C-alpha positions in Angstrom: 6.2 -13.4 -15.8 4.9 -13.4 -12.2 6.2 -15.7 -9.5 4.5 -15.5 -6.2 4.8 -17.4 -2.9 1.6 -18.1 -1.0 1.1 -19.2 2.5 -2.3 -19.2 4.4 -2.9 -15.8 6.1 -3.2 -17.6 9.5 0.4 -18.9 9.1 1.9 -15.8 7.4 3.4 -14.4 10.6 4.5 -17.8 12.0 8.3 -17.9 11.8 8.3 -21.6 12.7 6.9 -22.8 9.3 9.6 -24.3 7.2 10.2 -22.8 3.8 9.4 -26.2 2.2 5.7 -25.6 3.2 5.4 -22.6 1.0 4.0 -23.0 -2.5 5.6 -21.3 -5.5 3.5 -20.6 -8.6 4.6 -19.0 -11.8 2.4 -17.2 -14.3 3.0 -15.6 -17.7 1.0 -14.6 -20.8 0.1 -18.3 -21.5 -1.7 -18.3 -18.1 -3.5 -15.1 -18.6 -1.1 -12.8 -16.8 -0.9 -9.7 -19.0 2.5 -8.3 -18.2 6.0 -9.2 -17.3 6.7 -6.2 -15.1 5.2 -5.8 -11.6 5.3 -2.4 -9.8 3.3 -3.1 -6.7 1.5 -6.0 -5.1 -1.1 -6.3 -2.3 -3.8 -8.7 -1.1 -7.2 -7.4 0.1 -9.3 -8.9 2.9 -11.6 -10.7 0.4 -8.5 -12.8 -0.7 -7.9 -11.1 -4.1 -4.4 -10.5 -5.0 -3.9 -7.1 -6.8 -0.9 -6.4 -9.0 0.1 -3.0 -10.6 1.6 -3.5 -14.0 2.3 -1.3 -17.1 -1.0 -2.5 -18.6 -3.0 -1.5 -15.5 -4.1 -3.3 -12.3 -4.5 -7.0 -12.4 -6.8 -8.8 -9.9 -6.2 -12.5 -9.3 -8.8 -14.6 -7.6 -6.8 -17.8 -7.3 -8.0 -19.1 -10.7 -8.0 -16.3 -13.2 -6.6 -12.8 -13.9 -8.8 -9.8 -14.6 -7.2 -6.6 -15.9 -8.4 -3.1 -15.1 -6.8 -1.3 -18.0 -4.8 1.9 -17.4 -7.4 4.0 -19.3 -9.9 3.1 -16.5 -7.5 4.1 -13.6 -7.7 7.5 -12.0 -4.9 10.1 -11.9 -1.9 10.7 -14.0 1.0 8.6 -15.2 3.7 7.5 -14.6 2.2 4.1 -13.9 5.5 2.7 -12.8 5.1 4.7 -9.7 1.6 3.4 -8.9 1.5 1.8 -5.4 -1.1 -0.4 -3.9 -2.0 -1.2 -0.4 -4.9 -2.8 1.5 -6.5 -1.2 4.5 -7.3 -3.2 7.6 -11.0 -3.4 6.5 -9.8 -5.1 3.2 -10.3 -2.2 0.9 -7.9 -1.6 -2.0 -6.1 1.8 -2.0 -4.0 3.3 -4.9 -1.4 6.0 -4.6 0.6 7.6 -7.4 3.9 9.6 -7.7 1.9 12.9 -7.7 0.7 12.2 -4.1 -2.9 11.4 -5.2 -4.8 8.7 -3.3 -7.9 6.7 -4.2 -9.9 4.1 -2.4 -11.7 1.4 -4.4 -15.4 1.3 -3.4 -17.9 -0.9 -5.2 -15.7 -1.1 -8.3 -15.0 2.6 -8.6 -12.1 4.7 -7.4 -13.0 7.4 -4.9 -10.5 10.2 -4.4 -9.2 10.5 -0.9 -6.3 13.0 -1.0 -3.8 14.9 -3.1 -6.2 16.2 -5.7 -6.5 19.7 -7.0 -7.7 22.1 -4.2 -7.2 19.4 -1.6 -6.1 21.0 1.7 -4.1 17.9 2.7 -1.8 18.2 -0.3 0.3 15.6 -2.0 0.7 12.3 0.0 4.3 11.1 0.2 3.6 7.8 2.0 0.5 5.7 2.8 0.0 2.4 4.7 -2.2 0.5 7.1 -2.2 1.9 10.6 -3.5 1.7 14.1 -7.0 0.5 15.1 -8.1 -0.1 11.5 -7.1 3.4 10.2 -5.0 4.2 7.2 -1.9 6.3 7.7 -1.0 9.1 5.3 2.0 11.4 5.3 1.7 14.8 3.8 3.8 17.9 4.3 6.0 16.0 6.8 3.1 15.2 9.1 1.2 12.0 9.8 -2.5 11.9 9.3 -5.0 9.1 10.0 -8.0 8.2 7.7 -10.8 6.3 9.4 -14.5 6.2 8.6 -14.1 8.8 5.8 -12.4 11.4 8.0 -8.7 12.5 7.7 -7.3 13.8 11.0 -3.8 15.1 11.8 -1.7 13.4 14.5 1.1 14.9 16.7 3.7 12.9 14.7 6.0 15.0 12.5 8.7 13.9 10.2 10.0 17.4 9.4 13.3 16.7 11.1 14.1 14.0 8.5 13.1 16.1 5.5 13.4 14.2 2.2 15.4 11.4 4.0 12.2 9.5 5.0 11.8 6.6 2.5 9.2 4.4 4.2 7.1 3.6 7.2 5.6 0.5 8.7 3.0 0.3 11.5 3.4 -2.7 13.8 0.0 -3.5 15.4 1.7 -6.0 17.7 4.1 -3.5 19.2 1.9 -0.5 18.5 4.9 1.4 17.2 5.6 3.1 13.9 8.9 2.1 12.3 10.6 4.4 9.8 13.3 3.8 7.2 15.6 6.6 6.0 17.3 6.9 2.6 20.7 6.9 4.2 20.1 3.6 5.8 18.9 4.7 9.2 16.0 3.2 11.0 13.8 4.6 13.8 10.9 3.6 15.9 8.3 5.9 17.5 5.0 6.0 19.3 1.8 7.6 17.9 2.4 10.3 20.4 5.6 11.2 18.4 8.1 9.9 21.0 11.3 8.4 19.5 12.5 5.2 21.0 
């Protein structure tokens, strides 16, 4: 079963819209949704909704569901740890528990980081970042991917060790927000200055 709430992208950041204006839809096997469990969810710039499930990745175009079966996905299981995100240019990115990262380009998955022999190493976090870049954390350091190039930044998370559990880039404030496993929260600039 999948239950998703949609609001037009132009209104998604508008806190003044009453909840009654949102639309709630529910899908299950009778509607073509192949699974009951959902591990990750994102929407790409072309409007497709992407859902990671035990069966594979499901693409929803607003009318029907299309399954990309697990056997066609790159990397190793466990699939329950597969994460999805969309880059600012609308591209779908996948990231697994082994720190491997792929970018979907023209229907195929191109490896970006975390593979055997990759100098960057396992990626422990990934998300959309500043100026259309993708942010990747590996070895306690923040990297930016843009235009096919991965470059290190001055930002280091080594002080938090394994306590870093998530990051969020706010384009509006141009700050990086971090969540810690012990409940702490921090904010920093891309120059590495804590605020």
